[in-house]
C-alpha positions as CSV (number, residue, x, y, z in Angstrom):
1,M,-2.6,16.3,-22.7
2,T,-4.3,18.5,-20.0
3,A,-5.1,17.5,-16.5
4,D,-8.8,16.9,-17.2
5,S,-7.8,14.6,-20.4
6,P,-8.7,10.5,-19.8
7,T,-5.5,8.6,-19.2
8,P,-4.3,7.7,-22.9
9,R,-3.9,3.9,-23.7
10,P,-0.3,2.3,-23.7
11,A,0.1,2.2,-26.8
12,T,-0.5,6.0,-27.2
13,I,1.4,6.3,-24.4
14,A,4.1,4.3,-26.1
15,V,4.4,6.9,-29.0
16,T,3.9,10.5,-27.0
17,A,5.6,10.3,-23.5
18,G,9.2,11.5,-22.9
19,R,8.5,14.5,-25.9
20,P,9.5,18.2,-25.8
21,P,6.9,20.6,-25.6
22,H,4.5,21.1,-28.2
23,E,5.9,25.2,-29.1
24,P,7.1,26.2,-31.8
25,D,10.6,25.1,-33.4
26,Q,10.9,22.4,-30.5
27,P,11.7,18.9,-32.2
28,L,9.6,16.0,-32.2
29,N,12.3,13.9,-30.7
30,T,14.2,14.1,-27.6
31,P,17.9,15.1,-29.0
32,I,20.7,13.0,-27.6
33,V,22.8,15.1,-25.1
34,M,26.3,14.4,-25.5
35,A,27.4,15.7,-21.8
36,A,29.7,14.4,-18.8
37,T,29.8,17.6,-16.9
38,Y,27.0,20.5,-16.3
39,V,27.1,24.0,-15.1
40,A,26.6,24.1,-11.7
41,G,23.8,25.0,-9.9
42,G,21.1,22.7,-11.4
43,D,19.7,19.3,-10.2
44,L,22.4,17.2,-12.8
45,E,25.9,18.4,-11.8
46,Y,27.8,15.8,-13.4
47,G,27.1,13.1,-16.2
48,R,26.9,9.6,-13.8
49,Y,23.9,11.4,-12.3
50,G,21.7,12.1,-14.8
51,N,20.7,12.9,-18.6
52,P,18.2,14.6,-20.6
53,T,17.9,11.5,-22.8
54,W,17.8,9.0,-20.3
55,T,14.9,11.6,-18.5
56,A,13.1,11.3,-21.6
57,L,13.0,7.4,-21.9
58,E,12.6,6.8,-18.2
59,D,9.5,9.0,-18.3
60,T,8.0,6.8,-21.2
61,L,8.6,3.4,-19.6
62,G,7.7,4.6,-16.1
63,A,4.7,6.0,-17.5
64,L,4.3,2.4,-19.2
65,E,4.5,0.2,-16.3
66,G,2.8,2.6,-13.9
67,G,5.5,3.7,-11.7
68,R,8.9,5.4,-11.8
69,C,12.1,4.2,-14.0
70,L,15.8,3.6,-14.1
71,T,17.7,3.1,-17.0
72,F,20.9,1.3,-16.6
73,S,23.7,-0.4,-18.7
74,S,22.5,-3.8,-19.0
75,G,19.6,-5.9,-17.7
76,L,21.9,-7.7,-15.6
77,A,23.1,-4.5,-14.4
78,A,19.7,-3.7,-13.5
79,V,19.6,-7.2,-12.0
80,S,22.6,-6.8,-9.8
81,T,21.3,-3.2,-8.6
82,V,18.2,-4.8,-6.8
83,L,20.0,-8.7,-5.6
84,D,22.2,-5.5,-3.8
85,L,19.0,-4.4,-2.0
86,V,19.3,-7.7,-0.1
87,G,21.2,-7.7,3.5
88,Q,24.0,-10.0,4.1
89,G,22.8,-13.4,4.9
90,G,19.1,-12.6,3.6
91,T,16.9,-14.9,1.6
92,V,16.0,-14.5,-1.7
93,V,13.2,-17.0,-3.4
94,A,13.5,-17.3,-7.1
95,P,11.9,-19.6,-9.6
96,A,14.1,-22.9,-10.6
97,H,13.5,-22.2,-14.1
98,S,14.6,-18.6,-15.1
99,Y,17.1,-16.5,-17.0
100,T,20.7,-17.8,-16.8
101,G,22.1,-14.8,-15.7
102,T,20.0,-14.1,-13.1
103,L,20.5,-17.3,-11.7
104,L,24.2,-16.8,-12.3
105,Q,23.8,-13.6,-10.1
106,L,21.7,-15.3,-7.4
107,A,24.5,-18.7,-7.0
108,D,27.6,-16.3,-7.3
109,L,26.2,-14.1,-4.3
110,E,25.3,-17.4,-2.6
111,S,28.8,-19.1,-2.8
112,R,30.2,-15.9,-1.5
113,G,27.9,-16.3,1.5
114,R,26.1,-12.7,0.8
115,I,22.6,-14.2,0.5
116,Q,20.7,-17.8,0.6
117,V,19.0,-18.8,-2.2
118,R,15.6,-20.7,-2.1
119,L,14.6,-22.1,-5.8
120,V,11.0,-23.1,-5.9
121,D,8.5,-23.8,-8.5
122,I,6.6,-20.9,-9.4
123,T,3.5,-22.4,-10.8
124,D,3.1,-24.0,-7.5
125,T,1.4,-21.0,-5.7
126,A,1.3,-22.5,-2.5
127,A,5.1,-23.9,-2.4
128,V,6.5,-20.2,-3.3
129,A,3.8,-18.8,-0.5
130,A,5.7,-21.2,2.1
131,A,9.0,-20.5,0.7
132,C,8.7,-17.2,1.8
133,D,8.9,-17.5,5.0
134,D,11.2,-15.3,6.5
135,A,12.6,-14.1,3.1
136,A,14.2,-10.7,2.0
137,L,12.9,-10.9,-1.6
138,V,10.7,-12.9,-3.5
139,W,11.5,-12.8,-7.7
140,F,10.3,-14.4,-10.4
141,E,9.5,-14.1,-13.9
142,S,6.0,-14.9,-15.9
143,P,6.5,-16.3,-18.1
144,T,9.5,-17.9,-17.1
145,N,12.7,-18.3,-19.5
146,P,12.5,-20.5,-21.2
147,A,9.8,-23.0,-19.8
148,L,7.2,-20.5,-20.6
149,E,5.5,-21.0,-16.9
150,I,3.2,-18.7,-15.4
151,A,3.0,-17.5,-12.2
152,D,0.0,-16.0,-10.0
153,I,1.4,-12.4,-9.5
154,E,-0.9,-11.1,-7.0
155,A,-1.3,-14.5,-4.9
156,I,2.6,-14.7,-4.8
157,A,2.9,-10.7,-3.9
158,T,0.3,-10.9,-1.0
159,A,2.0,-13.8,0.5
160,A,5.4,-12.2,0.4
161,H,4.4,-8.9,1.6
162,E,2.6,-11.1,4.8
163,A,6.3,-12.7,5.0
164,G,7.8,-8.8,4.8
165,A,9.7,-9.4,1.9
166,Y,10.0,-7.5,-1.5
167,V,8.3,-8.7,-4.6
168,V,10.6,-8.4,-8.4
169,V,8.9,-9.6,-11.3
170,D,10.9,-9.7,-14.7
171,N,8.4,-8.3,-17.0
172,T,10.9,-8.7,-20.1
173,F,8.8,-11.4,-22.0
174,A,5.4,-10.0,-21.7
175,T,6.6,-6.0,-22.0
176,P,4.3,-3.3,-20.0
177,L,1.7,-3.7,-22.8
178,L,0.6,-7.1,-22.1
179,Q,0.9,-7.3,-18.2
180,Q,1.7,-4.5,-15.5
181,P,3.0,-6.3,-12.5
182,L,3.2,-2.9,-9.9
183,S,-0.5,-3.3,-10.5
184,L,-0.7,-7.1,-9.1
185,G,1.4,-5.9,-6.1
186,A,4.8,-6.3,-7.2
187,D,7.3,-3.7,-5.4
188,I,9.5,-3.4,-8.8
189,V,9.5,-4.8,-12.1
190,V,12.7,-5.0,-14.2
191,H,13.3,-5.2,-18.1
192,S,16.2,-6.4,-20.1
193,A,15.3,-3.6,-22.4
194,T,17.8,-5.2,-24.7
195,K,14.6,-7.3,-25.7
196,Y,11.1,-6.3,-26.8
197,I,11.4,-2.4,-25.6
198,A,14.7,-1.3,-27.7
199,G,13.7,-4.4,-30.2
200,H,15.9,-4.4,-32.8
201,S,18.9,-6.5,-31.8
202,D,21.4,-3.1,-31.3
203,V,21.4,-2.0,-28.1
204,Q,22.2,-3.4,-24.4
205,M,20.2,-2.0,-21.8
206,G,18.3,-2.5,-18.8
207,A,15.3,-0.9,-16.9
208,I,14.1,-0.9,-13.3
209,M,10.6,0.1,-12.4
210,T,8.7,0.8,-9.2
211,A,6.0,2.9,-7.6
212,D,7.7,3.1,-4.4
213,D,9.4,6.8,-3.9
214,A,11.6,5.2,-1.0
215,L,13.0,2.5,-3.1
216,Y,13.1,4.4,-6.2
217,G,15.4,7.0,-4.1
218,V,17.7,3.9,-2.6
219,L,18.1,2.3,-6.1
220,K,18.9,5.9,-7.7
221,G,21.6,6.0,-5.0
222,R,22.7,2.5,-6.2
223,R,23.0,3.7,-9.8
224,D,25.1,7.2,-8.7
225,L,27.6,5.3,-7.0
226,L,28.1,2.1,-9.0
227,G,28.0,3.9,-12.5
228,A,26.2,0.8,-14.3
229,I,24.8,4.0,-16.5
230,P,23.0,3.7,-20.0
231,G,25.1,5.4,-23.0
232,T,23.1,8.4,-24.2
233,F,23.0,7.3,-27.8
234,E,21.7,3.8,-26.6
235,A,18.9,5.9,-24.3
236,W,18.0,8.0,-27.7
237,L,17.9,4.0,-29.5
238,T,15.8,2.8,-26.9
239,L,13.4,5.3,-26.9
240,R,13.1,5.2,-30.8
241,G,12.2,1.2,-30.4
242,V,9.2,2.4,-28.0
243,R,7.7,4.4,-30.3
244,T,6.7,0.9,-32.1
245,L,6.7,-1.3,-29.2
246,H,3.3,-2.0,-29.7
247,L,3.0,-2.6,-33.3
248,R,5.9,-4.8,-32.6
249,V,4.3,-7.0,-30.1
250,E,0.7,-6.8,-31.8
251,R,2.8,-8.4,-34.7
252,A,4.8,-10.6,-33.2
253,Q,2.5,-12.4,-30.9
254,A,-0.4,-13.1,-33.8
255,N,2.9,-15.0,-35.7
256,A,3.3,-16.9,-32.2
257,A,0.1,-17.7,-31.6
258,D,-0.1,-19.0,-34.8
259,L,3.0,-20.9,-35.2
260,A,2.5,-22.4,-31.9
261,G,-1.0,-24.0,-33.3
262,R,1.0,-25.2,-36.2
263,L,4.1,-26.7,-34.6
264,A,1.7,-28.6,-32.2
265,E,0.6,-30.9,-34.9
266,H,3.7,-31.6,-36.1
267,P,5.5,-35.2,-35.7
268,A,8.6,-34.0,-35.0
269,I,7.7,-32.1,-32.3
270,S,6.8,-34.0,-29.0
271,Q,5.4,-30.4,-26.5
272,V,4.9,-27.1,-27.5
273,R,5.0,-24.3,-24.7
274,Y,3.3,-21.3,-25.1
275,P,1.3,-19.3,-23.0
276,G,-1.3,-17.9,-25.1
277,F,0.5,-14.6,-25.2
278,G,3.9,-12.6,-25.8
279,A,5.6,-13.9,-28.6
280,I,7.9,-16.8,-27.1
281,V,7.2,-20.0,-28.1
282,S,9.3,-22.8,-26.9
283,V,9.0,-26.6,-28.9
284,V,10.7,-29.8,-27.2
285,L,11.8,-32.0,-30.3
286,A,10.9,-35.4,-30.1
287,D,14.4,-36.7,-30.6
288,G,16.2,-34.7,-27.8
289,A,19.7,-32.7,-28.3
290,A,20.7,-33.8,-31.5
291,A,17.3,-33.0,-33.9
292,A,16.9,-29.9,-31.7
293,D,20.4,-28.9,-32.9
294,L,19.8,-30.2,-36.6
295,F,17.0,-28.2,-36.2
296,C,18.3,-25.2,-35.3
297,H,20.9,-25.3,-38.3
298,R,18.7,-25.8,-41.2
299,T,16.7,-22.7,-40.9
300,E,17.2,-20.5,-43.3
301,L,15.0,-17.3,-42.5
302,W,15.0,-17.9,-38.6
303,I,18.4,-17.0,-37.3
304,H,20.3,-19.3,-34.7
305,A,21.4,-16.9,-32.3
306,T,20.8,-16.5,-28.1
307,S,19.1,-13.1,-26.9
308,L,15.4,-12.3,-28.5
309,G,12.4,-9.6,-28.8
310,G,13.9,-8.3,-31.9
311,V,11.9,-7.4,-35.4
312,E,13.8,-10.6,-36.4
313,S,12.9,-14.4,-35.5
314,T,15.6,-16.2,-33.9
315,L,15.8,-19.8,-32.3
316,E,18.3,-21.4,-29.9
317,R,18.5,-24.8,-28.5
318,R,18.9,-23.8,-24.6
319,R,20.7,-26.6,-23.3
320,R,23.7,-25.7,-25.2
321,W,24.3,-23.7,-22.0
322,K,26.2,-25.4,-19.7
323,A,24.1,-22.5,-17.3
324,E,20.8,-24.1,-18.2
325,P,18.6,-25.9,-15.6
326,S,19.0,-29.2,-16.2
327,T,15.2,-29.7,-15.8
328,I,15.0,-28.1,-19.2
329,P,14.7,-31.0,-21.6
330,E,18.1,-31.5,-23.9
331,G,15.9,-31.3,-27.2
332,L,13.7,-27.4,-25.8
333,V,14.4,-25.1,-28.5
334,R,13.2,-21.7,-27.4
335,L,11.7,-19.7,-30.4
336,S,11.4,-15.9,-30.6
337,V,9.3,-14.8,-32.8
338,G,9.4,-11.8,-35.3
339,I,7.5,-9.9,-37.2
340,E,8.0,-11.2,-40.6
341,D,5.1,-12.8,-42.7
342,V,3.9,-15.6,-40.9
343,E,3.7,-18.2,-43.9
344,D,7.5,-17.5,-44.7
345,L,8.3,-18.4,-41.2
346,W,6.0,-21.6,-41.0
347,T,8.1,-22.5,-44.4
348,D,11.4,-21.9,-43.1
349,L,10.5,-24.4,-39.8
350,E,8.7,-26.9,-41.8
351,A,11.5,-27.3,-43.9
352,A,14.4,-27.4,-41.3
353,L,11.6,-30.1,-39.9
354,Q,11.2,-31.9,-42.4
355,H,15.1,-32.5,-42.8
356,V,14.9,-33.5,-39.0
357,T,12.3,-36.3,-39.7
358,S,14.1,-37.9,-42.9
359,R,17.6,-38.0,-41.5
360,G,16.3,-39.5,-38.1
361,S,17.4,-39.4,-34.5
362,S,20.5,-40.9,-35.2
363,T,22.3,-37.7,-36.7
364,P,24.9,-36.0,-34.7
365,A,24.8,-32.8,-33.0
366,L,26.0,-30.0,-34.7
367,D,28.4,-27.1,-33.3
């Protein structure tokens, strides 16, 4: 597109960004560049510093989020790189309900005296603002994992900046198609690109985006030094996944909204948590952990597995993980809704719930 062309919409960016130039005999897709060493005298020099396949992916993700992107070997590698910005003894404000890996990293850093952590109810904006006093970094998700709570990103960002803190938003659940935190005041956006961005449950990848050139330089320097770089083939697969991101999110979100409504009317379900957008639905089984375990093991189309954001539908009881916060109900099951036909998804869920109802709460938990 020319300089005079209108800014393309996200669905168009997902398809067109990071492509080779439109010239005769150029491939439509960026090739996989398998190189650890480059001829001296250019910008790359060595494989840990950059790769043309990474660049194509990073250009695309940066354009979708409205900033510059760095990709990493995993979502947790991206998380640890951002947390490394906090100085010795600095304070990090974070949600009590959050991605388990993030909470474990925070707990590990605090146990070693590296940082101090203040856990908050991210839906209580006033309490979050008060917790920002003397904080170095405010980290949150919206929606949260797996409670699906929504934060006021703009208000929290304003309060954090007034207190002198950086703001980081994990945008994995919403994706850049549904929410762009940089435009709402966030300094850094983090993604587990393993999830919706790659979208096919076959890649591990993390990503960081920022519109601050100085922050980008610092984060790039940390990646260069620590070496948490993505594989070239993984970067190529992730970029291929991005090309259909808008279609996958559109279909999965429509399925999720439909299923959330049906699940809310089922007698085996005591609570449905769905924020009104995205493709994650959390339900609480009325008869607790045993019923939730049975439910997860009785589906046939839905796959009992951790992780989320793939084309296939998966589900799991979150409290089966010892590190899950005790404030998450024992009977909560997180559903990652895929792109299958919604009637087939519902038929499978309904049959599993019928088994739960017929067996009752005395059913022992399954391993």
